[in-house]
DOMAR-447690 format. One line per 2 residues: number of its first residue (from 1); their letters; for each residue x negated, z negated, y of N, C-alpha, C. Coordinates in steps of 0.05 Angstrom, whole numbers. Layout:
% DOMAR-447690
NUM	A	X Z Y X Z Y X Z Y | ...
This chain:
% DOMAR-447690
1	XX	981 110 197 1000 102 175 1011 75 181 | 1038 72 177 1051 46 182 1041 25 163
3	XX	1035 1 175 1024 -21 158 1047 -32 141 | 1040 -38 116 1060 -50 98 1069 -77 108
5	XX	1093 -85 103 1104 -110 112 1122 -123 91 | 1133 -146 99 1152 -160 81 1179 -148 85
7	XX	1195 -150 63 1223 -140 64 1241 -158 80 | 1234 -184 81 1252 -203 94 1235 -225 107
9	XX	1248 -239 126 1235 -262 139 1231 -284 119 | 1251 -288 101 1248 -309 80 1224 -302 62
11	XX	1220 -277 56 1197 -269 40 1171 -277 54 | 1169 -272 80 1144 -279 95 1140 -309 94
13	XX	1162 -325 100 1159 -354 101 1151 -365 74 | 1163 -355 52 1157 -367 26 1129 -359 17
15	XX	1121 -334 22 1094 -326 14 1073 -340 31 | 1077 -343 57 1058 -357 74 1057 -387 67
17	XX	1081 -398 62 1082 -426 54 1069 -430 26 | 1073 -409 9 1060 -410 -17 1030 -411 -16
19	XX	1019 -397 4 990 -399 8 982 -427 16 | 997 -439 33 991 -466 42 998 -487 20
21	XX	1020 -483 7 1029 -501 -14 1014 -494 -40 | 998 -512 -49 983 -507 -74 976 -533 -87
23	XX	955 -532 -103 947 -556 -117 935 -576 -98 | 928 -568 -74 919 -587 -55 940 -607 -48
25	XX	966 -598 -49 988 -616 -43 994 -635 -66 | 993 -626 -90 1002 -642 -113 979 -653 -129
27	XX	958 -638 -132 934 -647 -148 916 -665 -131 | 911 -656 -106 891 -669 -90 902 -691 -72
29	XX	925 -685 -59 936 -703 -39 941 -731 -50 | 954 -735 -73 959 -762 -82 934 -779 -87
31	XX	913 -767 -100 890 -784 -105 873 -789 -80 | 873 -770 -61 860 -775 -35 875 -797 -20
33	XX	901 -796 -20 917 -817 -7 912 -844 -20 | 910 -844 -47 905 -869 -61 878 -881 -54
35	XX	858 -864 -50 831 -873 -44 829 -884 -15 | 847 -875 2 844 -880 31 867 -896 44
37	XX	878 -915 28 897 -934 40 926 -926 41 | 933 -906 25 961 -899 22 975 -892 48
39	XX	991 -910 58 1007 -905 82 990 -899 107 | 967 -912 109 950 -907 133 940 -878 132
41	XX	931 -870 109 923 -842 106 946 -823 113 | 970 -829 103 993 -812 107 999 -810 137
43	XX	997 -832 152 1003 -831 180 983 -812 195 | 957 -815 189 938 -797 201 941 -768 192
45	XX	948 -764 167 953 -737 157 975 -723 172 | 998 -737 175 1020 -725 190 1013 -720 219
47	XX	998 -739 231 989 -735 259 972 -710 262 | 953 -706 243 936 -683 245 951 -657 240
49	XX	971 -658 222 987 -634 217 1001 -625 243 | 1013 -645 257 1028 -638 281 1010 -631 304
51	XX	989 -647 308 972 -642 332 952 -619 328 | 942 -615 304 922 -595 298 933 -572 282
53	XX	948 -579 261 957 -558 242 973 -536 254 | 994 -543 270 1011 -523 281 997 -505 301
55	XX	981 -516 320 967 -498 338 946 -480 324 | 931 -492 305 910 -476 292 922 -455 273
57	XX	944 -462 259 957 -442 242 968 -420 260 | 979 -427 283 990 -407 301 968 -388 311
59	XX	944 -398 314 922 -381 323 915 -360 302 | 913 -369 277 907 -349 256 929 -328 254
61	XX	954 -336 254 976 -318 252 977 -299 276 | 971 -310 300 972 -294 324 951 -272 324
63	XX	927 -279 315 905 -259 313 913 -237 293 | 926 -245 271 934 -226 251 955 -207 262
65	XX	976 -218 275 998 -201 285 989 -183 308 | 972 -194 325 963 -177 348 943 -156 339
67	XX	926 -163 319 905 -145 311 914 -126 289 | 935 -133 274 947 -116 253 926 -106 234
69	XX	911 -125 222 891 -118 202 880 -143 189 | 862 -139 170 848 -162 158 831 -175 179
71	XX	820 -198 173 807 -215 194 785 -199 209 | 768 -185 195 746 -171 209 757 -150 228
73	XX	776 -133 218 787 -112 234 804 -123 257 | 819 -144 252 836 -155 273 819 -166 296
75	XX	798 -181 288 780 -192 309 766 -170 324 | 758 -148 310 746 -126 324 765 -113 344
77	XX	790 -112 337 810 -100 354 814 -117 380 | 813 -143 377 818 -161 399 794 -169 415
79	XX	770 -168 403 746 -176 418 738 -154 438 | 722 -162 457 713 -142 477 688 -127 466
81	XX	683 -105 477 661 -88 468 634 -104 469 | 620 -103 447 594 -117 446 595 -146 436
83	XX	620 -156 433 622 -184 423 621 -184 392 | 616 -207 381 611 -209 352 631 -229 339
85	XX	655 -232 351 674 -250 339 683 -241 311 | 680 -216 305 689 -206 279 672 -217 256
87	XX	649 -229 263 633 -242 242 648 -266 230 | 665 -277 246 682 -299 236 699 -289 212
89	XX	707 -264 213 723 -253 191 707 -251 166 | 681 -244 168 664 -243 145 659 -271 133
91	XX	656 -291 151 653 -318 142 678 -328 127 | 702 -320 138 726 -327 124 729 -314 97
93	XX	720 -289 95 721 -276 69 703 -289 49 | 679 -297 58 660 -312 41 673 -339 32
95	XX	686 -352 51 699 -377 44 722 -374 24 | 736 -351 25 757 -346 5 745 -344 -23
97	XX	722 -331 -25 709 -329 -51 701 -357 -60 | 689 -373 -43 680 -400 -50 704 -417 -59
99	XX	726 -415 -44 750 -430 -51 759 -423 -79 | 760 -397 -85 770 -389 -111 750 -395 -134
101	XX	726 -401 -127 706 -408 -148 713 -434 -163 | 728 -452 -149 737 -476 -163 767 -477 -165
103	XX	781 -463 -147 811 -465 -148 822 -451 -173 | 809 -430 -182 818 -416 -206 815 -434 -230
105	XX	794 -450 -231 790 -468 -253 812 -489 -255 | 818 -501 -232 839 -522 -232 866 -509 -238
107	XX	871 -485 -227 896 -470 -234 898 -465 -264 | 875 -459 -276 875 -455 -305 883 -481 -320
109	XX	875 -504 -309 884 -529 -322 914 -531 -321 | 926 -524 -299 955 -525 -297 969 -507 -317
111	XX	959 -483 -319 970 -464 -338 966 -473 -367 | 943 -485 -373 938 -495 -400 957 -518 -407
113	XX	962 -536 -387 980 -558 -393 1009 -549 -396 | 1017 -528 -380 1043 -517 -384 1046 -506 -413
115	XX	1026 -492 -422 1027 -481 -449 1027 -503 -470 | 1011 -524 -466 1010 -547 -485 1037 -560 -487
117	XX	1050 -565 -465 1076 -578 -466 1097 -560 -479 | 1096 -534 -472 1116 -515 -482 1113 -512 -513
119	XX	1089 -516 -524 1085 -512 -552 1084 -538 -568 | 1090 -561 -554 1091 -586 -568 1065 -600 -573
121	XX	1044 -593 -559 1018 -605 -563 1018 -635 -558 | 1035 -644 -539 1035 -673 -532 1056 -689 -548
123	XX	1071 -676 -565 1090 -690 -581 1076 -712 -598 | 1086 -736 -595 1074 -758 -610 1052 -773 -596
125	XX	1042 -762 -573 1022 -775 -558 1036 -793 -537 | 1033 -819 -539 1046 -837 -521 1028 -857 -508
127	XX	1004 -861 -519 986 -881 -508 969 -868 -486 | 961 -884 -466 944 -874 -444 918 -863 -454
129	XX	906 -876 -474 880 -867 -485 883 -839 -497 | 904 -834 -512 908 -808 -525 912 -786 -505
131	XX	927 -793 -484 932 -773 -463 907 -767 -447 | 891 -787 -441 866 -783 -427 847 -766 -445
133	XX	846 -772 -471 829 -757 -489 836 -727 -489 | 862 -721 -487 871 -693 -487 860 -678 -463
135	XX	859 -692 -440 849 -679 -416 819 -675 -418 | 804 -695 -427 775 -692 -429 766 -673 -451
137	XX	784 -669 -471 777 -648 -491 778 -621 -478 | 795 -617 -458 796 -592 -444 771 -588 -427
139	XX	763 -609 -413 739 -608 -395 714 -603 -411 | 713 -613 -435 689 -610 -452 688 -584 -467
141	XX	708 -566 -463 708 -541 -477 706 -518 -457 | 683 -507 -452 680 -484 -433 697 -460 -442
143	XX	699 -455 -468 714 -432 -477 743 -434 -468 | 755 -458 -472 783 -461 -464 787 -457 -434
145	XX	770 -469 -418 773 -467 -389 769 -438 -380 | 749 -424 -391 744 -396 -384 768 -379 -391
147	XX	780 -384 -414 803 -369 -423 826 -371 -403 | 832 -396 -395 855 -400 -377 849 -390 -349
149	XX	825 -393 -339 819 -383 -312 819 -352 -311 | 811 -339 -333 812 -310 -334 841 -301 -333
151	XX	859 -315 -347 888 -308 -345 898 -310 -317 | 890 -331 -303 898 -335 -275 888 -312 -258
153	XX	862 -306 -260 849 -285 -244 862 -258 -249 | 865 -250 -274 876 -224 -281 905 -222 -271
155	XX	921 -243 -275 949 -242 -266 950 -241 -236 | 933 -255 -222 933 -255 -193 927 -228 -181
157	XX	907 -214 -192 900 -188 -182 921 -167 -191 | 934 -171 -213 956 -153 -221 979 -154 -200
159	XX	985 -178 -192 1006 -181 -171 997 -167 -145 | 973 -172 -137 963 -160 -112 962 -129 -114
161	XX	958 -119 -138 957 -90 -142 983 -76 -136 | 1005 -91 -136 1031 -80 -131 1038 -79 -101
163	XX	1021 -92 -85 1025 -92 -56 1040 -116 -46 | 1047 -116 -20 1060 -140 -8 1089 -143 -17
165	XX	1105 -123 -12 1134 -126 -18 1139 -126 -48 | 1127 -107 -63 1133 -104 -92 1116 -123 -109
167	XX	1096 -134 -97 1079 -153 -112 1082 -181 -103 | 1069 -189 -81 1069 -216 -71 1097 -227 -66
169	XX	1113 -211 -50 1139 -221 -43 1158 -223 -67 | 1158 -203 -84 1176 -203 -107 1169 -226 -127
171	XX	1144 -232 -130 1136 -253 -149 1138 -281 -136 | 1130 -284 -111 1128 -310 -99 1155 -322 -91
173	XX	1174 -306 -82 1200 -316 -73 1214 -332 -95 | 1218 -321 -119 1231 -338 -140 1214 -361 -149
175	XX	1187 -358 -149 1170 -380 -156 1173 -403 -137 | 1173 -398 -111 1175 -419 -91 1202 -433 -92
177	XX	1223 -417 -96 1250 -429 -97 1252 -448 -122 | 1241 -438 -145 1241 -455 -169 1223 -480 -165
179	XX	1201 -477 -150 1183 -499 -145 1198 -521 -129 | 1212 -513 -109 1226 -533 -92 1249 -547 -107
181	XX	1263 -532 -124 1285 -544 -139 1273 -565 -159 | 1252 -557 -173 1239 -575 -192 1228 -600 -178
183	XX	1217 -596 -154 1206 -618 -139 1228 -640 -133 | 1251 -631 -125 1273 -649 -119 1281 -665 -144
185	XX	1284 -651 -166 1292 -664 -191 1271 -684 -200 | 1246 -678 -198 1225 -696 -206 1223 -721 -188
187	XX	1228 -717 -162 1228 -740 -144 1250 -759 -151 | 1274 -748 -156 1297 -765 -163 1291 -781 -188
189	XX	1279 -768 -208 1273 -782 -233 1252 -804 -228 | 1232 -798 -212 1210 -818 -208 1221 -842 -194
191	XX	1240 -839 -176 1251 -861 -161 1268 -880 -178 | 1274 -871 -203 1289 -889 -221 1271 -905 -240
193	XX	1245 -901 -238 1226 -916 -255 1225 -945 -248 | 1217 -961 -268 1218 -991 -265 1204 -1001 -240
195	XX	1180 -991 -235 1164 -1002 -213 1162 -982 -190 | 1184 -967 -186 1184 -947 -164 1180 -960 -137
197	XX	1191 -984 -133 1189 -997 -107 1160 -1004 -101 | 1145 -1014 -121 1117 -1020 -116 1101 -995 -109
199	XX	1107 -973 -124 1093 -948 -118 1099 -938 -90 | 1124 -940 -82 1132 -930 -55 1120 -948 -33
201	XX	1118 -974 -39 1105 -992 -20 1076 -985 -16 | 1062 -980 -38 1034 -973 -37 1030 -947 -22
203	XX	1048 -928 -26 1046 -901 -15 1054 -899 14 | 1077 -912 21 1089 -907 47 1083 -929 68
205	XX	1077 -954 59 1072 -975 78 1042 -977 84 | 1035 -976 110 1006 -976 117 992 -1002 110
207	XX	970 -1000 96 953 -1023 90 927 -1021 106 | 928 -1031 130 905 -1028 148 881 -1044 138
209	XX	886 -1066 124 864 -1081 113 848 -1065 92 | 863 -1051 75 850 -1035 55 835 -1011 69
211	XX	848 -999 89 836 -977 103 810 -986 117 | 810 -1011 128 787 -1021 142 764 -1026 122
213	XX	771 -1035 98 750 -1040 78 739 -1013 68 | 755 -993 67 745 -966 60 729 -954 82
215	XX	736 -961 107 723 -950 131 743 -932 144 | 753 -940 168 774 -925 181 765 -897 188
217	XX	739 -894 194 728 -867 200 730 -849 176 | 726 -860 152 728 -844 128 757 -836 122
219	XX	775 -854 128 803 -848 124 812 -825 143 | 803 -827 168 810 -807 188 797 -780 180
221	XX	772 -780 172 759 -756 164 772 -743 140 | 781 -760 120 794 -750 96 821 -737 103
223	XX	836 -750 122 862 -739 130 859 -713 145 | 838 -711 161 833 -686 176 826 -663 156
225	XX	808 -670 138 800 -650 118 823 -641 101 | 840 -660 93 863 -653 76 883 -635 92
227	XX	886 -640 117 904 -624 134 894 -595 135 | 868 -592 137 856 -565 137 860 -552 110
229	XX	854 -567 89 854 -556 62 882 -548 54 | 902 -565 60 929 -560 50 942 -537 64
231	XX	934 -531 90 946 -509 104 931 -483 101 | 908 -484 88 891 -461 83 883 -447 110
233	XX	879 -463 130 870 -451 156 840 -455 160 | 828 -436 173 799 -436 178 784 -416 162
235	XX	796 -405 141 783 -384 124 796 -357 128 | 814 -354 147 828 -329 152 848 -322 130
237	XX	853 -341 112 871 -335 90 900 -333 99 | 907 -347 121 934 -345 132 935 -321 152
239	XX	913 -314 163 912 -293 184 923 -267 173 | 918 -261 147 926 -235 136 956 -232 137
241	XX	971 -255 133 1000 -253 133 1011 -249 161 | 996 -258 181 1004 -252 209 1004 -222 214
243	XX	986 -208 200 984 -179 205 1008 -164 193 | 1024 -177 176 1048 -164 165 1073 -174 178
245	XX	1071 -192 198 1094 -204 211 1109 -185 229 | 1135 -190 232 1151 -175 252 1149 -190 278
247	XX	1160 -178 299 1160 -190 326 1186 -205 332 | 1203 -208 312 1229 -220 318 1228 -249 325
249	XX	1210 -264 312 1209 -293 316 1182 -301 328 | 1181 -322 344 1155 -331 354 1138 -342 331
251	XX	1112 -339 335 1093 -349 315 1095 -379 313 | 1100 -392 336 1102 -422 336 1125 -431 317
253	XX	1148 -417 319 1171 -424 302 1163 -422 272 | 1150 -400 265 1143 -396 237 1122 -416 228
255	XX	1104 -423 246 1083 -443 239 1096 -470 234 | 1115 -477 250 1129 -503 246 1143 -503 219
257	XX	1156 -481 212 1170 -480 186 1150 -481 163 | 1128 -467 165 1108 -467 143 1097 -495 140
259	XX	1091 -508 162 1080 -536 161 1101 -555 150 | 1126 -551 156 1147 -569 146 1150 -566 116
261	XX	1149 -541 106 1151 -537 77 1126 -549 63 | 1103 -545 75 1079 -555 63 1079 -586 62
263	XX	1088 -598 84 1090 -627 85 1110 -638 66 | 1133 -625 63 1153 -633 44 1142 -635 16
265	XX	1127 -615 8 1116 -615 -19 1094 -636 -22 | 1077 -639 -2 1055 -659 -4 1066 -687 -5
267	XX	1085 -694 12 1096 -721 12 1112 -726 -13 | 1127 -706 -22 1143 -709 -46 1126 -713 -71
269	XX	1102 -701 -71 1084 -704 -93 1076 -734 -97 | 1072 -747 -74 1066 -776 -75 1090 -792 -85
271	XX	1114 -783 -78 1138 -797 -87 1142 -794 -117 | 1131 -773 -129 1132 -769 -158 1111 -786 -171
273	XX	1086 -785 -161 1063 -795 -175 1060 -825 -172 | 1063 -837 -148 1057 -865 -145 1076 -884 -160
275	XX	1102 -879 -160 1119 -895 -178 1110 -894 -207 | 1101 -870 -215 1092 -867 -243 1067 -883 -248
277	XX	1048 -883 -229 1023 -899 -231 1029 -928 -236 | 1047 -940 -220 1052 -969 -222 1069 -975 -247
279	XX	1086 -957 -255 1103 -962 -278 1087 -960 -304 | 1068 -942 -305 1053 -938 -330 1024 -947 -329
281	XX	1017 -963 -309 991 -975 -308 968 -956 -303 | 972 -935 -287 951 -916 -280 939 -924 -253
283	XX	913 -924 -250 900 -930 -225 906 -908 -205 | 920 -914 -183 929 -893 -164 906 -879 -149
285	XX	882 -890 -150 859 -876 -137 839 -867 -158 | 849 -859 -181 831 -852 -203 819 -825 -201
287	XX	824 -809 -180 811 -784 -176 826 -760 -185 | 813 -737 -188 827 -712 -194 842 -713 -221
289	XX	834 -730 -239 848 -731 -265 875 -745 -263 | 882 -756 -240 906 -772 -237 931 -757 -248
291	XX	934 -732 -240 958 -717 -248 958 -712 -278 | 935 -712 -291 934 -707 -320 935 -733 -336
293	XX	937 -756 -323 940 -781 -337 967 -794 -330 | 974 -795 -304 999 -809 -297 1024 -795 -306
295	XX	1025 -769 -300 1050 -755 -306 1054 -750 -336 | 1034 -744 -352 1039 -743 -381 1049 -769 -392
297	XX	1040 -792 -381 1051 -818 -389 1081 -820 -383 | 1088 -809 -360 1117 -809 -352 1133 -793 -372
299	XX	1123 -768 -377 1138 -751 -395 1139 -761 -424 | 1118 -775 -432 1118 -786 -459 1139 -808 -463
301	XX	1148 -820 -441 1167 -842 -443 1195 -834 -432 | 1199 -809 -426 1224 -799 -416 1240 -786 -438
303	XX	1266 -788 -437 1283 -771 -455 1277 -742 -449 | 1274 -726 -469 1268 -697 -466 1242 -694 -450
305	XX	1222 -711 -456 1197 -710 -441 1182 -684 -444 | 1184 -672 -468 1171 -646 -471 1182 -625 -452
307	XX	1208 -625 -449 1221 -606 -430 1211 -611 -402 | 1212 -637 -394 1204 -644 -366 1174 -638 -361
309	XX	1158 -643 -381 1129 -637 -378 1125 -607 -376 | 1140 -591 -391 1137 -562 -390 1146 -552 -362
311	XX	1168 -563 -352 1178 -554 -326 1159 -562 -304 | 1148 -587 -306 1131 -596 -284 1105 -579 -283
313	XX	1093 -574 -305 1068 -559 -304 1073 -529 -300 | 1098 -520 -305 1105 -494 -296 1107 -494 -265
315	XX	1118 -515 -254 1119 -518 -225 1091 -519 -213 | 1073 -534 -227 1045 -535 -217 1031 -508 -219
317	XX	1037 -494 -240 1026 -467 -243 1036 -449 -221 | 1062 -450 -214 1073 -435 -192 1059 -443 -166
319	XX	1055 -469 -161 1043 -478 -136 1015 -467 -133 | 1000 -469 -154 972 -459 -153 970 -429 -152
321	XX	988 -416 -167 987 -387 -169 995 -374 -142 | 1013 -386 -128 1021 -375 -102 998 -375 -82
323	XX	981 -395 -84 957 -396 -67 936 -375 -76 | 933 -374 -103 914 -355 -114 921 -326 -105
325	XX	946 -318 -109 953 -291 -101 950 -286 -71 | 956 -306 -55 954 -303 -26 925 -299 -18
327	XX	907 -315 -29 879 -312 -22 867 -287 -34 | 876 -279 -58 867 -254 -70 875 -230 -52
329	XX	899 -232 -40 908 -210 -22 889 -208 2 | 879 -231 12 860 -231 34 834 -217 25
331	XX	825 -224 1 800 -213 -10 803 -183 -14 | 825 -174 -26 829 -146 -31 831 -130 -5
333	XX	846 -141 14 849 -127 40 822 -126 54 | 806 -147 52 779 -147 64 762 -125 52
335	XX	763 -121 26 746 -101 13 756 -73 20 | 782 -68 20 793 -41 25 790 -33 54
337	XX	795 -52 72 795 -45 101 767 -45 113 | 749 -62 102 723 -65 114 701 -49 100
339	XX	704 -45 74 684 -31 58 693 -3 50 | 718 3 56 728 30 49 734 34 20
341	XX	736 13 5 741 15 -24 770 23 -29 | 775 36 -51 802 40 -60 813 13 -70
343	XX	839 11 -71 852 -14 -81 843 -19 -110 | 842 2 -126 835 -1 -154 807 -12 -157
345	XX	788 -1 -141 760 -11 -142 758 -40 -133 | 773 -47 -112 772 -74 -102 784 -94 -123
347	XX	805 -86 -136 817 -103 -157 798 -107 -180 | 786 -85 -190 768 -86 -213 744 -102 -207
349	XX	731 -97 -184 706 -111 -177 711 -141 -174 | 732 -148 -161 737 -176 -155 747 -192 -180
351	XX	760 -178 -198 767 -191 -223 742 -200 -238 | 723 -182 -240 698 -189 -254 682 -209 -237
353	XX	679 -204 -211 663 -221 -194 672 -250 -194 | 698 -254 -191 709 -281 -189 708 -296 -216
355	XX	710 -280 -238 706 -293 -264 678 -304 -267 | 658 -288 -259 630 -297 -261 625 -320 -241
357	XX	635 -318 -217 631 -338 -196 644 -365 -203 | 664 -365 -220 678 -389 -228 664 -404 -250
359	XX	644 -392 -263 631 -405 -286 616 -430 -279 | 602 -432 -256 588 -457 -250 607 -481 -249
361	XX	631 -477 -238 650 -499 -237 658 -507 -265 | 664 -488 -282 671 -493 -310 649 -509 -324
363	XX	625 -500 -322 603 -512 -336 595 -539 -324 | 604 -544 -299 598 -569 -286 611 -593 -300
365	XX	631 -588 -317 643 -610 -332 632 -614 -360 | 613 -597 -368 602 -599 -395 572 -592 -395
367	XX	565 -567 -397 537 -559 -400 520 -565 -375 | 533 -565 -352 518 -571 -327 527 -597 -314
369	XX	538 -615 -331 549 -640 -321 527 -658 -308 | 502 -652 -314 480 -668 -302 475 -661 -273
371	XX	487 -639 -264 483 -630 -236 504 -644 -219 | 495 -659 -200 513 -673 -181 497 -681 -156
373	XX	512 -687 -135 500 -696 -110 512 -724 -105 | 495 -744 -101 505 -771 -95 525 -771 -73
375	XX	547 -786 -77 569 -790 -58 586 -765 -55 | 580 -743 -69 597 -720 -69 608 -715 -97
377	XX	590 -712 -117 599 -709 -144 589 -684 -158 | 604 -674 -177 596 -652 -194 599 -625 -179
379	XX	596 -603 -194 596 -577 -181 623 -571 -167 | 645 -578 -180 671 -574 -168 673 -590 -141
381	XX	664 -614 -142 665 -631 -118 647 -620 -96 | 624 -609 -104 606 -597 -84 619 -573 -71
383	XX	630 -556 -87 644 -532 -76 667 -540 -58 | 682 -559 -67 705 -569 -52 695 -581 -25
385	XX	673 -596 -26 662 -608 -2 654 -586 19 | 641 -565 9 632 -544 27 656 -531 40
387	XX	677 -526 25 700 -513 36 715 -532 55 | 722 -556 44 740 -574 59 727 -587 83
389	XX	702 -595 79 688 -611 100 671 -595 119 | 665 -570 111 647 -554 128 660 -528 137
391	XX	667 -510 118 677 -484 126 704 -485 140 | 722 -501 130 749 -502 143 748 -512 171
393	XX	735 -535 177 734 -544 205 718 -525 223 | 696 -514 213 680 -495 229 696 -470 235
395	XX	710 -460 214 727 -437 218 749 -442 238 | 762 -465 236 783 -472 255 773 -474 283
397	XX	749 -486 287 737 -488 313 732 -460 325 | 722 -442 308 715 -415 318 741 -400 326
399	XX	762 -402 310 787 -389 317 798 -401 343 | 795 -427 346 805 -441 370 790 -431 395
401	XX	764 -429 393 748 -420 416 755 -391 423 | 759 -375 403 765 -347 407 792 -344 421
403	XX	811 -361 414 838 -358 424 842 -371 452 | 824 -389 459 828 -405 483 811 -396 506
405	XX	786 -388 501 767 -382 522 766 -352 529 | 760 -346 554 759 -319 563 736 -303 551
407	XX	716 -317 540 694 -304 526 704 -292 499 | 728 -300 491 740 -288 467 765 -273 475
409	XX	787 -279 461 812 -266 466 825 -277 491 | 824 -303 495 834 -316 519 860 -330 515
411	XX	864 -352 530 888 -369 528 913 -354 533 | 914 -338 555 938 -324 563 947 -304 541
413	XX	927 -289 530 933 -270 510 944 -283 485 | 932 -306 477 941 -320 454 970 -331 458
415	XX	975 -344 481 1001 -355 487 1023 -333 487 | 1016 -310 499 1036 -288 500 1043 -279 472
417	XX	1023 -277 455 1028 -268 427 1043 -289 411 | 1034 -314 414 1047 -336 399 1076 -340 407
419	XX	1083 -334 432 1110 -339 442 1128 -314 442 | 1117 -292 431 1132 -267 431 1154 -268 409
421	XX	1179 -263 417 1201 -265 398 1219 -288 405 | 1239 -294 388 1257 -315 392 1249 -341 378
423	XX	1254 -364 390 1248 -389 377 1231 -407 394 | 1218 -426 381 1201 -447 394 1177 -433 407
425	XX	1170 -443 430 1147 -432 445 1127 -454 452 | 1102 -447 454 1082 -465 465 1084 -465 496
427	XX	1078 -488 509 1077 -487 538 1053 -472 548 | 1055 -460 570 1033 -445 582 1020 -461 605
429	XX	1025 -487 605 1016 -505 626 986 -510 625 | 975 -520 648 947 -527 649 941 -550 630
431	XX	960 -568 627 956 -591 609 952 -582 580 | 968 -563 571 965 -553 543 940 -537 540
433	XX	932 -522 561 907 -507 560 884 -527 558 | 885 -549 573 864 -570 572 863 -582 544
435	XX	886 -587 532 887 -599 505 873 -580 485 | 881 -555 486 869 -536 467 839 -530 473
437	XX	832 -530 498 805 -523 506 785 -545 504 | 794 -570 506 775 -592 506 781 -614 486
439	XX	806 -624 485 812 -646 467 810 -638 438 | 823 -616 431 824 -607 403 796 -600 393
441	XX	780 -584 407 753 -578 397 736 -602 394 | 738 -621 413 722 -646 412 730 -662 387
443	XX	756 -664 382 765 -679 359 755 -666 333 | 756 -640 331 746 -626 307 716 -631 303
445	XX	701 -629 325 672 -633 323 665 -662 314 | 678 -681 327 673 -709 321 680 -716 292
447	XX	702 -706 282 710 -713 255 693 -697 235 | 685 -673 242 666 -658 225 640 -673 222
449	XX	629 -682 244 604 -697 243 608 -723 227 | 630 -737 232 635 -762 218 637 -758 188
451	XX	649 -735 180 651 -729 152 624 -726 139 | 605 -713 153 578 -709 142 563 -735 142
453	XX	566 -751 163 552 -776 165 562 -795 143 | 589 -795 138 600 -813 118 590 -806 90
455	XX	584 -781 85 574 -773 59 545 -779 55 | 529 -773 75 500 -774 71 486 -799 81
457	XX	500 -817 96 486 -841 105 482 -860 81 | 461 -876 84 454 -894 62 475 -915 58
């Protein structure tokens, strides 16, 4: 039976970019940048995207297109008899579940704030204390958070139930176009704020003194981790879209475009948030709550602030929901192709399973708030740490070894697949083989180790 595919190349690019573009770009990126020296972090982040992100993303997509299946089946198709590379696919599937255990909660926050703005909840709230109180009232209410995450989960699996073209592509294309238009409008508005210049200086100009006081190795590790997180590589979540790709364009070309869209959103998010932080007195490294304190202050002081707040959190809901549906598609495909389940059974089981698996993250802000790990944080931070600092780099390293070494798929096979079609190509030179085979794996291992040492050392 012919494998389902996208109706258009634009549909593939927007859905794939939608998987990469999520709350990691807008919710996580600004506060991580603020914690790690602003411009210094940004420089390392862009470096890692170019040097690591494009090759590693290309590897996942190449495995998907060559294997024409979910991660486990694709790896089984490409590995040699008796090899166990397909276990990487099972690890990726497990990682997708773990990612969604906290991602659905944060996505629920975005949906809740969209609803609050649309219904006038924030009308009359103009002080920073009142706006902060509104956010913490949400965190202290398990019922509210469970309600919103269930809406996200049910809606996500409903979209996946319609398939690739009629579900993911039909829903994600207009969402992504609206997201990009809103992003441009919000950036223009933010640049007109009173202290926009100070915010841009903090964000774009490297402060090596601050980075040194933070610890340059921590800044590098954070940038590497964020590059993995924002592109959703290492968990096979991008690989599934490679399995639906046509052969018309090279995988390298499509990877460059996906990375460019992802970077545009991530960098633009900082252009929105940092001018707001300096204009309205919000600490730019205040953590995950940054977006729920800085931007509501902006909207409270803007003409038609309710409208802008509604549109922004609709944009945030789109950003998070595009990732949710993309990862859900990976989970559903994994269950149907590897376990032989019907699509209906996979949708039903995972709707219930992910709702239950998301509860520890929800309770971590209230009933289980006493549970934390020093230097990591609460349950959400622990789950995020496992995904971003452990599973993503380990998964990337495994895909790299599979694609480069003859014990796996092999460098020549990977290059031939990545360069098949029209557009940008990777070099097949010995120098590039050396880079992929030795430099890139060593860099991943060193930064992975440094990330662990930075967390657990006294």
